[in-house]
C-alpha positions, 0 to 999 in steps of 0.5 A: 235184696240179698243178705250177706252173713259174714262167718267166723271160726268156731274151732282151733282148726278153722273148718267149722264156720258159723254165720253171724247177724246178716248185713245188706251189703257184701262189703259189710259182711267181708269187711268183718270176716275173710268169708260170708255167705250170700243168700241166693234163695231161701235156704241156699247160699253162695260161700264168698271169700274175701281173699284167694282160697289156699287149699280145698274149700270143700274141707270147711263145715258151713253152718245154716244161719237159720237154724245152726246145722251143717249145711250140704254142699249142692254145687262146687266151687267156681273160683278163688273167690265163689266157693261153691253153693249150700243148702240147708236139709233141715230148713228146706 
């Protein structure tokens, strides 16, 4: 079963995002926030957007749900709602 982590901003620019507690359903995660992480493999996540994104998704700093460190984007964004895949180099 996949886990979904709603993301919240931790800075005034809205570019630095950290995960909250996991949800079991995507609707629960995206119902609280505009962005969420979907765990697709251990320590590997897809960044999801509730609304189509205006701007460059590469500008975000997405933090790991496990250790809190910024993750590296390993696959570029695919669409307005699938904003790339991220992996935590610290947890791997």
